[in-house]
BAFI-3210 file (N, C-alpha, C; in Angstrom, 3 decimals, decimal comma, padded with zeros to 6 digits):
// residues 149
n [1|2|3|4|5|6|7|8|9|10|11|12|13|14|15|16|17|18|19|20|21|22|23|24|25|26|27|28|29|30|31|32|33|34|35|36|37|38|39|40|41|42|43|44|45|46|47|48|49|50|51|52|53|54|55|56|57|58|59|60|61|62|63|64|65|66|67|68|69|70|71|72|73|74|75|76|77|78|79|80|81|82|83|84|85|86|87|88|89|90|91|92|93|94|95|96|97|98|99|100|101|102|103|104|105|106|107|108|109|110|111|112|113|114|115|116|117|118|119|120|121|122|123|124|125|126|127|128|129|130|131|132|133|134|135|136|137|138|139|140|141|142|143|144|145|146|147|148|149]
n.u [004,041|003,935|005,983|004,969|002,719|003,987|005,068|002,697|001,798|003,773|003,105|000,590|001,427|002,643|000,513|-000,694|-002,887|-003,059|-001,410|000,718|003,438|005,444|008,100|009,192|011,570|010,622|012,154|014,660|013,988|014,635|014,135|013,202|012,200|010,466|007,406|005,359|002,232|002,259|001,100|000,190|002,277|004,256|003,204|002,060|-000,166|000,099|001,593|001,035|001,343|001,990|002,983|005,184|006,764|007,139|008,492|010,864|011,884|012,321|014,263|016,321|016,925|017,543|015,847|012,807|011,037|009,595|009,308|008,551|008,775|007,240|004,606|003,542|000,867|-001,011|-003,641|-006,202|-005,275|-005,859|-007,242|-005,222|-002,885|-003,122|-002,776|-000,086|001,121|000,603|002,005|004,594|004,994|004,714|004,999|003,432|000,756|-000,036|-002,434|-003,914|-006,562|-009,740|-010,973|-013,785|-014,707|-012,621|-011,063|-009,618|-009,106|-010,365|-012,645|-014,825|-013,709|-012,245|-009,607|-007,509|-008,942|-009,879|-010,155|-008,348|-006,159|-002,785|-000,961|-001,151|-000,905|-000,437|-002,833|-003,463|-005,613|-006,673|-004,779|-003,771|-005,924|-007,803|-006,209|-005,067|-007,380|-008,375|-006,438|-006,817|-009,498|-009,273|-007,624|-009,239|-011,430|-010,284|-009,672|-012,252|-013,192|-011,520|-009,194|-005,788|-004,342]
n.v [010,555|011,444|010,046|007,475|007,835|008,267|005,723|004,328|005,360|004,312|001,622|001,653|002,388|000,046|-001,557|-002,483|-002,348|000,915|001,298|002,378|002,148|003,066|002,550|004,238|005,704|007,388|008,635|009,283|010,163|008,751|007,071|003,836|001,746|001,145|000,265|-001,102|-002,061|-005,333|-007,832|-008,950|-008,778|-010,067|-012,531|-013,188|-013,361|-012,204|-009,925|-007,198|-003,623|-002,872|-005,259|-005,723|-003,466|-003,895|-006,379|-005,625|-003,694|-005,238|-007,016|-005,218|-004,136|-006,387|-007,635|-008,966|-007,626|-004,546|-002,478|000,748|001,934|003,607|002,914|004,041|004,278|004,393|003,527|002,294|-000,500|-004,008|-007,024|-009,017|-007,471|-005,893|-007,869|-008,535|-006,109|-006,056|-008,399|-007,619|-005,689|-002,957|000,420|002,669|003,408|005,040|006,074|006,798|006,967|005,600|002,219|001,004|-001,466|-003,399|-002,691|-003,048|-001,721|000,752|000,335|-002,408|-005,335|-004,098|-004,728|-004,169|-003,630|-005,986|-008,520|-010,607|-009,577|-009,092|-006,996|-003,570|-000,899|002,695|004,593|006,596|007,953|009,155|010,884|012,860|011,812|012,412|012,699|010,154|008,605|009,690|008,839|006,055|005,916|007,022|005,117|002,765|003,695|004,112|001,466|000,361|001,683|000,842|002,197|003,298|003,035]
n.w [000,415|-002,163|-003,489|-003,343|-004,950|-007,400|-007,762|-008,014|-010,442|-012,095|-011,867|-013,146|-015,717|-016,410|-016,785|-014,532|-011,651|-010,372|-007,669|-005,166|-002,808|000,007|002,332|005,099|007,352|010,033|011,990|010,920|008,439|006,242|003,155|002,889|001,272|-001,861|-003,351|-005,932|-007,321|-008,682|-009,389|-011,834|-013,802|-012,332|-011,964|-009,519|-007,044|-004,553|-004,804|-004,062|-003,744|-001,102|000,029|-001,627|-000,978|001,798|001,810|000,468|002,243|004,565|003,591|002,949|005,462|006,840|008,626|009,718|011,249|011,311|013,082|014,319|011,850|009,029|006,848|003,809|001,676|-001,354|-001,454|000,662|002,550|001,761|003,281|003,215|002,992|005,282|007,198|006,676|007,354|010,082|010,916|010,273|012,072|011,588|012,466|011,886|009,721|006,794|004,557|001,322|-000,570|000,410|000,219|-000,633|-001,557|-001,280|000,872|004,174|006,499|007,370|006,060|005,247|006,952|009,027|010,027|011,972|014,223|015,163|017,695|017,440|016,197|016,524|016,459|016,195|014,130|014,310|012,594|009,771|007,539|004,280|003,190|000,616|-000,736|-002,773|-005,060|-005,237|-005,574|-007,964|-009,797|-009,773|-010,663|-013,251|-014,444|-014,419|-015,862|-018,369|-018,971|-019,205|-021,451|-023,384|-023,845|-023,242|-020,019]
ca.u [002,935|004,241|006,778|004,021|001,911|004,830|005,123|001,378|001,786|004,619|002,298|-000,402|002,145|002,952|-000,751|-001,129|-003,718|-002,138|-001,227|002,126|003,709|006,818|008,418|010,105|011,963|010,264|013,191|015,733|013,454|015,154|013,273|013,752|011,838|009,336|006,729|004,242|001,473|002,833|000,645|000,033|003,601|005,021|002,464|002,055|-001,331|000,438|002,494|000,439|002,371|002,394|003,789|006,454|007,537|007,503|009,542|012,106|012,388|012,835|015,516|017,338|017,306|017,938|014,980|011,402|010,291|009,777|008,788|008,913|008,777|005,949|004,225|002,672|000,295|-001,989|-004,987|-006,449|-004,862|-006,804|-007,026|-003,915|-001,854|-003,256|-002,124|001,363|001,491|000,585|003,109|005,855|005,024|004,817|004,588|002,407|000,230|-000,647|-002,959|-004,634|-007,986|-010,368|-011,389|-015,055|-014,897|-011,580|-010,304|-009,810|-008,632|-011,515|-013,775|-014,858|-013,553|-011,526|-008,654|-006,753|-009,871|-010,281|-009,447|-007,286|-005,020|-001,764|-000,179|-001,960|-000,156|-001,181|-003,391|-003,927|-006,127|-007,125|-003,673|-003,825|-006,944|-008,414|-005,241|-004,989|-008,655|-008,466|-005,570|-007,507|-010,688|-008,829|-007,109|-010,336|-012,237|-009,568|-009,845|-013,635|-013,408|-010,563|-008,024|-004,640|-004,442]
ca.v [010,085|011,751|008,945|006,362|008,155|008,015|004,266|003,936|005,687|003,311|000,400|001,877|002,358|-001,357|-002,274|-002,947|-001,396|001,927|001,432|002,467|002,170|003,294|002,400|005,303|005,784|008,748|009,213|009,841|010,646|007,912|006,208|002,489|000,953|001,570|-000,860|-000,828|-003,275|-006,120|-009,225|-009,437|-008,973|-011,007|-013,791|-013,388|-012,684|-011,488|-008,811|-005,870|-002,615|-002,922|-006,463|-005,487|-002,509|-004,538|-007,370|-004,918|-003,065|-006,298|-007,499|-004,166|-003,963|-007,660|-007,915|-009,049|-006,712|-003,173|-001,635|002,167|002,464|004,031|002,472|005,004|003,596|005,254|002,979|001,537|-001,903|-005,128|-007,895|-009,653|-006,487|-005,539|-008,952|-008,378|-004,927|-006,494|-009,337|-006,888|-004,744|-001,579|001,333|003,624|003,240|006,228|005,725|007,831|006,735|004,421|001,207|000,479|-002,868|-004,312|-002,195|-003,796|-000,935|001,549|-000,241|-003,866|-006,011|-003,304|-005,731|-003,805|-003,571|-007,343|-008,983|-011,547|-008,837|-009,028|-005,750|-002,512|000,333|003,953|004,686|007,881|007,820|010,354|011,746|012,984|010,844|012,773|012,407|008,691|008,134|010,120|007,977|004,767|006,089|007,215|003,831|001,847|004,289|003,792|000,031|000,114|002,254|000,246|003,051|003,008|003,609]
ca.w [-000,421|-003,569|-004,041|-003,505|-006,132|-008,573|-007,906|-008,523|-011,871|-012,758|-011,946|-014,203|-016,992|-016,679|-016,932|-013,214|-010,907|-009,864|-006,225|-004,801|-001,372|000,442|003,751|005,508|008,753|010,438|012,847|010,092|007,179|005,159|002,358|003,007|000,092|-002,686|-003,990|-006,831|-007,633|-009,765|-009,442|-013,206|-014,384|-011,533|-011,829|-008,076|-006,479|-003,319|-005,113|-003,890|-003,488|000,306|000,236|-002,324|-000,178|003,066|001,520|000,138|003,470|005,439|003,000|003,066|006,862|007,413|009,763|009,323|012,107|010,835|014,153|014,288|010,485|008,503|005,507|003,140|000,513|-002,013|-001,301|001,892|002,385|001,825|004,440|003,102|003,281|006,698|007,924|006,520|008,144|011,475|011,139|010,162|013,198|011,098|013,524|011,450|008,369|006,201|003,234|000,588|-000,808|001,002|-000,750|-000,119|-001,956|-000,847|002,021|005,415|007,631|007,815|005,330|005,385|008,246|010,022|010,493|013,173|015,356|015,550|018,905|017,072|015,628|017,569|016,370|015,602|013,880|014,265|011,235|009,269|006,185|003,583|002,767|-000,847|-001,140|-004,058|-006,113|-005,321|-006,120|-009,364|-010,596|-009,891|-011,510|-014,638|-014,905|-014,702|-016,938|-019,620|-019,186|-019,659|-022,776|-024,309|-024,012|-022,393|-018,679]
c.u [003,212|005,069|005,885|003,136|002,706|004,961|003,802|001,280|002,635|003,869|001,279|000,256|002,504|001,687|-001,287|-002,053|-002,794|-002,187|000,273|002,277|005,181|006,923|009,465|010,420|011,662|011,329|014,266|015,219|013,904|014,050|013,920|013,458|010,633|008,727|005,599|003,521|002,134|002,348|000,531|001,401|004,439|004,382|002,365|000,874|-001,038|001,271|001,769|001,556|002,889|003,334|005,163|007,340|007,991|008,613|010,887|012,715|012,998|014,169|016,632|017,848|017,765|017,112|013,538|010,498|010,612|009,183|009,363|009,003|007,350|005,774|003,233|002,177|-000,840|-003,431|-005,070|-006,093|-006,021|-006,478|-005,651|-002,812|-001,914|-002,605|-000,611|001,874|001,574|001,762|004,463|006,038|005,289|004,275|003,439|002,044|-000,424|-001,163|-003,754|-006,119|-008,489|-010,801|-012,626|-015,252|-013,871|-010,786|-010,617|-009,345|-009,754|-012,787|-013,794|-014,607|-012,816|-010,529|-007,993|-007,637|-010,283|-009,491|-008,319|-006,070|-003,994|-000,894|-001,003|-001,115|-001,053|-001,637|-003,839|-004,364|-006,471|-006,033|-003,578|-004,821|-007,543|-007,484|-005,118|-006,231|-008,779|-007,609|-006,235|-008,708|-010,304|-008,337|-008,256|-011,292|-011,601|-009,712|-011,223|-013,860|-012,411|-009,334|-006,883|-004,848|-003,359]
c.v [010,375|010,638|007,727|006,601|007,936|006,512|003,740|004,220|004,706|001,987|000,521|001,793|000,932|-002,205|-002,862|-001,902|-000,397|002,113|001,426|002,557|002,458|002,986|003,455|005,180|007,202|009,416|009,911|010,510|009,823|007,123|004,830|001,676|001,557|000,311|-000,378|-002,141|-004,002|-007,565|-009,773|-009,761|-009,994|-012,368|-014,188|-012,639|-011,935|-010,239|-007,468|-004,905|-002,677|-004,098|-006,280|-004,555|-003,122|-005,557|-006,688|-004,271|-004,109|-006,829|-006,474|-004,039|-005,258|-008,042|-007,964|-008,201|-005,280|-002,170|-000,225|002,749|002,812|003,485|003,493|004,342|004,432|004,789|002,199|000,062|-002,900|-005,977|-008,562|-008,679|-006,021|-006,608|-008,846|-007,195|-005,304|-007,412|-008,645|-005,888|-003,307|-000,649|002,251|003,330|004,541|005,802|006,872|007,550|005,521|003,489|000,516|-000,998|-003,800|-003,876|-002,959|-003,034|-000,080|001,116|-001,736|-004,353|-005,235|-004,192|-005,387|-003,673|-004,944|-007,804|-009,962|-010,866|-008,614|-007,773|-004,728|-001,267|001,552|004,107|006,105|007,688|009,161|011,287|011,716|011,993|011,157|012,439|010,892|008,125|008,483|009,231|006,612|004,867|006,245|005,896|002,903|002,384|003,969|002,320|-000,279|000,610|001,735|001,099|002,606|003,680|004,614]
c.w [-001,892|-004,218|-004,258|-004,723|-007,420|-008,821|-008,450|-010,013|-012,664|-012,896|-013,074|-015,576|-017,414|-016,824|-015,638|-012,583|-010,220|-008,346|-005,972|-003,300|-001,123|001,928|004,068|006,993|009,218|011,309|012,022|008,825|005,991|004,474|002,362|001,744|-000,605|-003,299|-004,873|-007,086|-008,798|-009,792|-010,859|-013,798|-013,634|-011,380|-010,358|-007,464|-005,184|-003,571|-005,135|-003,508|-002,058|000,567|-000,410|-001,495|001,144|002,851|001,259|001,384|004,399|004,914|003,184|004,498|007,526|008,628|009,288|010,208|011,678|011,811|014,037|012,884|010,065|007,089|004,966|001,867|-000,057|-001,828|000,005|001,682|002,497|003,060|004,399|003,513|004,734|007,563|007,855|007,329|009,619|011,775|011,082|011,301|012,740|012,190|013,150|010,006|007,952|004,837|002,649|000,531|-000,025|-000,121|-000,202|-000,443|-001,333|000,367|003,292|006,651|008,196|007,106|005,643|006,795|009,335|010,783|011,827|014,414|015,860|016,781|018,601|016,448|016,735|017,529|015,621|015,374|014,125|012,813|010,945|007,827|005,575|003,113|001,234|-001,446|-002,506|-005,218|-006,326|-005,987|-007,604|-010,270|-010,822|-010,824|-012,975|-015,238|-015,300|-015,771|-018,292|-019,959|-019,758|-021,078|-023,806|-024,574|-023,123|-021,049|-018,461]
res [m|r|i|a|l|a|a|a|q|a|a|a|d|a|g|e|t|p|v|g|a|v|v|v|d|p|a|s|g|d|l|i|s|v|g|a|n|q|p|i|g|g|h|d|p|t|a|h|a|e|i|v|a|i|r|a|a|a|a|k|l|g|n|y|r|l|t|d|l|t|l|v|v|t|l|e|p|c|a|m|c|a|g|a|i|s|h|a|r|i|g|r|l|v|f|g|a|t|d|e|k|g|g|a|v|v|s|g|p|r|f|f|d|q|p|t|c|h|w|r|p|a|v|e|g|g|v|l|a|e|e|s|s|a|m|l|k|a|f|f|r|a|r|r|t|g|g|q|a]
***
């Protein structure tokens, strides 16, 4: 999660919402990929940190199935990202802060609990949640007051 938090800070430094993600292999401990939010800079509404990390992991491994890997993300994934996690067959999802407005795992539609969801990862939330939440709050507070994030 610390690497995901560093990626989130890099996103904030680039003017993006501070969300970071990593894909790791729990069997070996290897870091497969790192992603940071980049929809603004990339002119891509799908460039959420989770999607960036999943795309990079799939490219690196030469496989669109990421079964048995773990995705660690600083914020509860949205519906789009939950769908990508399911399609990639991520084995485990670990996230930091919940997202009452846009989250789709434990908030909102609870994507993985839907009968139409074809792959359900193991889910663990709340890991370094306060740190993840504080970074997001500071970013948006700075935005509202006209300061730098």
